[in-house]
C-alpha positions as CSV (number, residue, x, y, z in Angstrom):
1,M,11.7,-9.1,-13.5
2,A,11.3,-10.5,-17.1
3,T,7.7,-10.0,-17.1
4,G,5.9,-6.4,-17.3
5,D,4.8,-4.2,-20.3
6,I,8.3,-4.2,-21.8
7,A,9.3,-7.8,-22.1
8,I,13.5,-8.3,-21.5
9,S,14.9,-11.1,-21.7
10,L,16.6,-13.6,-18.9
11,A,19.6,-13.0,-20.0
12,D,19.2,-8.8,-20.1
13,V,18.2,-9.3,-17.1
14,W,21.1,-11.1,-15.7
15,R,23.3,-8.2,-18.0
16,S,21.6,-5.7,-16.3
17,L,21.7,-7.1,-12.3
18,C,25.7,-7.7,-13.1
19,G,26.9,-4.6,-14.8
20,G,27.1,-5.7,-17.9
21,E,26.7,-4.5,-21.3
22,V,23.3,-3.7,-22.5
23,D,21.1,-1.5,-23.2
24,P,21.2,1.8,-20.6
25,V,17.5,2.0,-20.7
26,T,16.6,-1.6,-20.0
27,A,19.3,-1.5,-17.4
28,R,17.4,1.2,-15.5
29,I,13.6,-0.7,-15.8
30,V,15.4,-3.8,-14.5
31,V,17.4,-2.3,-11.4
32,D,15.4,0.6,-10.4
33,L,12.1,-0.3,-11.0
34,R,11.5,-4.1,-11.2
35,L,14.3,-5.3,-8.7
36,V,12.6,-3.1,-6.4
37,K,9.1,-4.5,-6.5
38,A,10.9,-7.6,-6.5
39,V,12.1,-7.2,-3.0
40,V,8.9,-5.5,-1.9
41,A,6.9,-8.6,-3.0
42,V,9.6,-10.7,-1.4
43,L,9.0,-8.6,2.0
44,V,5.3,-8.5,1.5
45,G,4.7,-12.5,1.0
46,A,6.9,-13.0,4.2
47,A,5.5,-10.5,6.1
48,L,1.9,-11.5,5.7
49,A,2.7,-15.1,5.9
50,S,4.5,-15.0,9.2
51,S,1.9,-12.6,10.9
52,G,-1.1,-14.7,9.3
53,L,0.7,-17.8,11.0
54,Q,1.0,-16.4,14.6
55,M,-2.4,-14.9,14.4
56,Q,-3.5,-18.7,13.8
57,T,-1.8,-20.2,16.1
58,L,-2.5,-17.5,19.4
59,F,-6.4,-16.9,18.4
60,R,-6.9,-21.2,17.9
61,N,-8.8,-19.5,15.2
62,P,-8.0,-20.9,11.5
63,L,-10.0,-18.0,10.3
64,A,-7.8,-15.7,12.0
65,G,-5.5,-13.0,10.0
66,P,-2.5,-10.4,10.8
67,Y,-5.3,-7.6,10.3
68,V,-7.4,-9.5,13.4
69,L,-6.6,-6.6,15.8
70,G,-7.6,-3.9,13.3
71,I,-4.2,-2.9,12.7
72,T,-4.9,-2.3,8.7
73,S,-8.5,-0.7,10.3
74,G,-6.1,2.3,12.0
75,A,-3.4,2.4,9.1
76,S,-6.7,3.0,6.7
77,L,-7.4,5.3,9.1
78,G,-4.7,7.2,8.9
79,V,-4.6,7.4,5.3
80,A,-8.5,8.3,5.4
81,L,-7.8,11.6,7.3
82,L,-4.5,12.8,5.2
83,M,-6.1,12.0,2.1
84,L,-9.9,12.3,2.6
85,G,-9.8,14.6,6.1
86,A,-7.0,17.1,5.4
87,P,-8.5,18.7,2.1
88,L,-11.6,19.0,4.5
89,L,-10.5,20.9,6.8
90,G,-8.3,23.0,4.2
91,L,-4.6,21.7,5.2
92,S,-2.2,22.1,2.2
93,A,-0.5,19.9,0.0
94,G,2.4,20.6,1.1
95,M,1.5,19.7,4.5
96,M,0.3,16.5,3.2
97,S,3.5,15.4,1.7
98,A,5.4,15.8,4.5
99,V,3.6,13.4,6.4
100,G,3.3,11.0,3.5
101,V,0.7,7.8,3.2
102,A,3.2,5.5,5.0
103,G,3.5,7.9,7.3
104,A,-0.2,8.5,8.4
105,A,-0.9,4.7,7.8
106,W,2.0,4.2,10.6
107,I,0.6,6.3,13.2
108,G,-2.3,4.9,12.4
109,A,-1.6,1.6,12.9
110,A,0.6,2.6,16.0
111,A,-2.6,4.0,17.7
112,V,-4.3,1.0,17.4
113,L,-1.7,-1.0,18.7
114,V,-1.8,1.2,21.9
115,V,-4.7,0.4,22.7
116,V,-5.2,-3.5,22.0
117,A,-2.3,-3.2,24.4
118,A,-4.2,-1.1,26.8
119,V,-6.7,-3.7,26.6
120,S,-4.4,-7.1,26.5
121,V,-3.1,-5.7,30.0
122,R,-6.6,-5.5,31.6
123,I,-8.6,-8.7,29.8
124,K,-6.6,-12.5,29.6
125,D,-9.0,-13.7,27.7
126,I,-7.5,-14.0,24.3
127,M,-11.2,-14.6,22.4
128,V,-12.2,-11.7,23.9
129,I,-9.4,-9.7,23.0
130,L,-10.0,-11.1,18.6
131,I,-13.7,-10.0,19.3
132,L,-12.7,-6.5,20.7
133,G,-10.0,-6.4,17.7
134,M,-13.5,-7.0,15.2
135,M,-15.5,-4.3,17.0
136,L,-12.6,-1.8,16.9
137,S,-12.2,-2.3,13.1
138,S,-15.5,-2.2,12.3
139,G,-16.0,1.3,14.2
140,I,-13.0,2.5,12.5
141,G,-14.5,1.2,9.5
142,A,-17.8,3.5,9.5
143,V,-15.9,6.5,10.7
144,V,-13.3,6.1,7.5
145,Q,-16.8,5.4,5.6
146,M,-18.0,8.6,6.9
147,L,-15.1,10.3,5.2
148,Q,-15.4,8.9,1.9
149,Y,-19.1,9.8,1.9
150,V,-18.4,13.6,2.4
151,S,-14.7,13.8,0.4
152,D,-14.4,15.4,-3.4
153,N,-14.0,13.3,-6.2
154,D,-10.0,13.7,-6.2
155,S,-9.7,12.5,-2.7
156,L,-11.9,9.8,-2.5
157,K,-10.4,8.5,-6.2
158,S,-6.8,8.4,-4.8
159,F,-8.0,6.6,-1.6
160,V,-10.0,3.7,-3.2
161,I,-7.1,3.5,-5.9
162,W,-4.6,3.0,-2.2
163,T,-7.3,0.8,-0.7
164,M,-6.6,-1.6,-3.5
165,G,-3.2,-2.6,-3.0
166,S,0.3,-1.4,-4.9
167,L,3.7,-3.3,-5.0
168,G,5.3,-0.8,-7.2
169,D,4.9,2.5,-5.6
170,V,8.0,1.5,-3.1
171,T,10.9,3.7,-3.6
172,K,14.4,2.9,-3.2
173,P,14.8,5.3,-0.4
174,Q,12.0,3.4,1.4
175,L,13.3,0.2,1.2
176,W,15.6,1.6,4.0
177,L,12.8,1.6,6.0
178,L,10.5,-1.4,4.9
179,V,13.8,-3.9,4.8
180,P,14.7,-3.3,8.6
181,A,11.1,-3.4,9.8
182,V,10.4,-6.5,8.1
183,L,13.5,-8.3,9.2
184,V,12.8,-7.1,13.0
185,G,9.3,-8.1,12.7
186,L,10.8,-11.7,11.3
187,A,13.0,-11.9,13.9
188,I,11.1,-11.2,16.7
189,G,8.3,-14.2,15.3
190,V,11.3,-16.5,14.7
191,A,11.9,-16.4,18.3
192,Q,8.5,-17.3,19.2
193,I,8.5,-20.5,17.8
194,K,8.9,-22.5,20.9
195,P,5.8,-20.5,22.6
196,L,3.8,-20.8,19.3
197,N,4.3,-24.6,19.7
198,L,3.4,-24.6,23.2
199,L,0.4,-22.7,22.3
200,Q,-0.5,-25.0,19.7
201,L,-1.8,-27.4,22.8
202,G,-4.1,-25.0,24.5
203,P,-3.4,-22.0,26.6
204,Q,-3.6,-24.0,29.9
205,Y,-0.8,-26.2,28.9
206,A,1.7,-23.9,27.8
207,Q,1.2,-22.0,31.4
208,T,1.7,-25.6,32.9
209,M,5.1,-25.9,31.4
210,G,6.5,-22.1,32.0
211,L,5.2,-20.3,29.3
212,S,4.5,-16.7,30.4
213,M,0.7,-15.7,28.4
214,G,1.3,-12.2,28.8
215,R,4.9,-11.7,27.3
216,S,4.5,-14.6,24.8
217,R,1.3,-12.5,24.0
218,T,3.2,-9.3,23.7
219,F,5.7,-10.4,21.3
220,I,3.6,-11.9,19.3
221,F,1.7,-8.6,18.7
222,L,5.0,-7.0,18.1
223,S,5.7,-8.8,15.9
224,T,2.4,-9.2,13.6
225,T,2.3,-5.0,14.0
226,L,5.6,-4.6,12.8
227,L,4.7,-7.1,9.8
228,A,1.7,-5.9,9.1
229,G,1.7,-2.3,9.9
230,T,4.7,-1.4,8.0
231,V,3.0,-3.6,5.2
232,T,0.4,-1.8,4.6
233,A,2.0,1.5,5.4
234,F,3.8,1.1,2.3
235,C,1.8,-1.1,-0.1
236,G,-1.4,-0.6,1.1
237,P,-4.1,-3.1,2.8
238,I,-3.4,-6.6,0.8
239,G,-5.8,-9.5,1.7
240,F,-6.0,-12.7,1.9
241,V,-2.2,-13.8,2.0
242,G,-1.8,-14.3,5.3
243,L,-5.4,-15.9,6.0
244,A,-4.5,-18.4,3.3
245,V,-1.1,-19.4,3.0
246,P,-0.3,-20.9,6.4
247,H,-3.0,-23.4,5.8
248,V,-1.5,-24.1,1.9
249,A,1.8,-24.5,4.3
250,R,0.0,-27.1,7.3
251,R,-1.3,-29.3,4.6
252,L,1.6,-28.9,1.7
253,Y,4.1,-30.0,4.4
254,A,2.1,-32.0,6.8
255,N,3.6,-30.7,9.8
256,A,2.3,-28.9,13.2
257,D,5.9,-28.1,14.3
258,M,6.5,-24.3,13.9
259,R,10.0,-24.9,13.3
260,A,8.6,-26.3,10.0
261,L,5.7,-24.4,9.7
262,M,7.3,-20.6,9.8
263,P,10.2,-20.8,7.7
264,G,7.9,-23.2,4.9
265,S,4.6,-20.1,5.2
266,V,7.6,-17.6,4.4
267,L,8.6,-19.4,1.6
268,L,5.1,-20.0,0.0
269,G,4.1,-16.4,1.3
270,I,6.8,-15.2,-1.5
271,V,6.3,-17.5,-3.8
272,M,2.7,-16.5,-3.7
273,M,3.3,-12.6,-3.9
274,L,5.5,-13.1,-6.3
275,A,3.6,-15.4,-8.9
276,C,0.5,-12.6,-7.6
277,D,3.2,-9.4,-9.1
278,I,3.4,-11.6,-12.4
279,A,-0.5,-12.3,-12.6
280,S,-1.2,-8.5,-12.0
281,K,1.5,-7.3,-14.7
282,A,-0.1,-9.4,-17.0
283,L,-4.0,-9.2,-16.6
284,T,-3.2,-5.6,-15.5
285,V,-5.6,-5.5,-12.7
286,P,-4.8,-4.5,-8.9
287,I,-2.6,-6.6,-7.2
288,N,-5.4,-7.0,-4.1
289,T,-7.8,-8.5,-7.1
290,V,-5.3,-11.1,-7.7
291,T,-4.7,-12.6,-4.4
292,A,-8.6,-12.2,-3.2
293,L,-9.0,-14.9,-6.2
294,L,-6.3,-16.9,-5.1
295,G,-7.3,-16.9,-1.1
296,I,-10.8,-16.8,-1.1
297,P,-11.3,-20.6,-2.3
298,V,-9.0,-21.9,0.3
299,V,-10.6,-19.6,3.3
300,V,-13.9,-21.8,1.6
301,W,-12.2,-24.7,1.6
302,V,-11.1,-24.1,5.3
303,V,-14.9,-23.2,6.5
304,I,-16.4,-26.6,5.0
305,R,-13.5,-29.0,6.2
306,N,-13.9,-27.4,9.5
307,R,-18.1,-27.2,9.3
């Protein structure tokens, strides 16, 4: 909260938070802007790290991330239909603002979840669901590209800016939606620690130990959708955090027990997002640029390490 375009001392930050004597402008910057952004960074880091760990464990794939089910693609499609499709249909700006970018992203993510849930009821092979999720993401991406191609310059610019991700667009009223959704998603993820430990040993072993694969998979999907879908809705698609952080946690803690990995990954995700936010402000670049520069080396290392 001390970093940004205007340098604020740690003493002034503390006085602003505690209601001490400080310049009113400084207090407003700290409390109304930087505190909200810091809270959002904490929530985003925790959400993406937890959902990434769950996806990698469920699919037993080190390159699986929180967006493999097409949740982010669905959110992007919702936003694209709002920003790019609505002007083409001649819809008014008032109607667009009533729905809101976050609302459109939520609807898109929920629609994809319904499709994946319907498929998972019929198909029991988790790898088939992974492949279908990737194909669904590719198909949605094609639709979004078509909308980009035929949209006007102003709408296209707004959509591209949204895809870069931002922690600073969340307002105080929106926190009342963001905080509960992320906390519920984290609570569901924590409740799945025992099933996740069993899933690390393989689905056959987990079933012989009495684990209900369908029930556990449903709860993990629900947790991931709440976490990744909420973050995407309010902050845009932020990549590589959910993919890279669980691997760093495994190396750092040298422990495969989810009772250590889950809180450890959440803590590392929070630290990484706060660090990325500081770097983003210092370099004046989008947050997605920083997370990619930090996450890509980890992904390359995982690929080489696993040959």
